[in-house]
N, C-alpha and C positions, 0 to 999 in steps of 0.2 A: 791782895799779894801781888809783888811787882815782879814778873816774870827776867830772867837773865838776858837782854837780847844775844844775838850773834852775827857778827860783824864781818867775819873768814868767809871770803867767796866757797871756799872747799866746803866749812861744814855749813853753811847756808843750804848747799845743795843737798848733803847728805840728809839735812834734817829737810829738805823737803813738803813730805806728806802731803801733797798736794789731796785736794775732797770736793769731788762734783757737787754744787748744789743742784737739787732739783727745781728748783723753780726756772723760770727764764725772765729776762731781763731786756729793755729797750733804752736805747740811748733818745732821748727827748729835748725838744728846744722849749723852755717854761715862756709859755703865752699869759698874757690878763686871765684869756679866756679859761686856760685850763690849770692856771698858778694853786688853786687851792685843791685840786684834786691832785692832779700829781706832784706837789712840795711834801704833801702828806705822807706819800707813798713811798719818796724815793729815798734809797739807798746811798747816797753819794749824788752831790751837788759840788758845778765848777760855775763860776763866775768870768764870762770872757766880755772880750770889747763887744761883741753881736748879740750877748743876753746870757742869760742863764742857761744851763743843760745839765740834765738830771738822769740817773738809771734810774728808771722805775721797774719793776715788775710788770711783765710782758702783759697780762691780763689787765691789769691796770691802765697802761697805752691803751689795748684795746676797748675798755670804757669810755677813755677819752678821746678817741677815734683819732689818736694817732699811728700811722701807718711807723714802718720801719725793720730792719733788721733783727728777727730774736738771739740773744746774745748767751751761753750758758757762764756763770759765774764757776771758777776753779778756785777754793782759797787754798792757797799756801801755808800748810802749816808751822812754819818754821815761824819762830818772832825774830824776824830779822830787825835787825839795826836800820832806823831812819839813815843813817849814816854809811851806811857797807856797799860795797861798791861791786857792783856785777853781776847781782842778781837778774836785774830786769834783764841786760842783754841779753844773759843766757838760757833765760827763757822764754823768750822774745825768740830768739838764736834758733834755739831748738826747734819750736813751734815754728817759725819763718822756713826752714830746712826741711819739713813735714808739708810745707803749703799750708798752712794754717794760719788764719791771722789773728793778731791779739792786742788788744787796748789792756794795758796793764792801768790797774790804781793800788797805790800804796796807802794804808791807812797805818793808824799807830802799832796796831799788834802784828797784822798780815797783811803781805801782798797777794792781789786778787787780779786773774787773770780774765780777762771774757774776751771767749771764742764763739766762733756761730755754733748757734745751737744742734748745727745736724753735724758737725764734728766736734762736739763736747767729749765722748766714748774715746776717739783716736787722738785727743786733744790730753787727756789725763793720761793715758798709756804714754806718750812720749815723756810725761812730765815725769810719770814713775820710773821710765828707763832713764831720764837725766841722772834722778836722784841715785837710782840704784847703783850706776857707774862711779859715782864716788863712795862708796861700800867698800 
């Protein structure tokens, strides 16, 4: 079943429906020594000039002895159109105004905000408030 995507910013925000993932994640650099372990567990990868970055469960990063800050993933439940304008800006601005760092990842069906794990509940509240302002 194909869902209709939402392109209008006000509609995207109204349908935001943020959901907190109970798992913790970590951004890691893929090296030959950890590629098999980390790539198999990655929920996202990106190739840059400097190499391949991945987002993996923090527990897997720990097993591979890769340090870094733990991040919480908040999935935006809205089926946002990839050509929709303003969703990333609205979400990241609301979080920034609350003093919360945010790394956005857009996927085919949803956008995902990665925030410091220690601020996950605060970030979720900020996004719920952002959505409720549209109702």
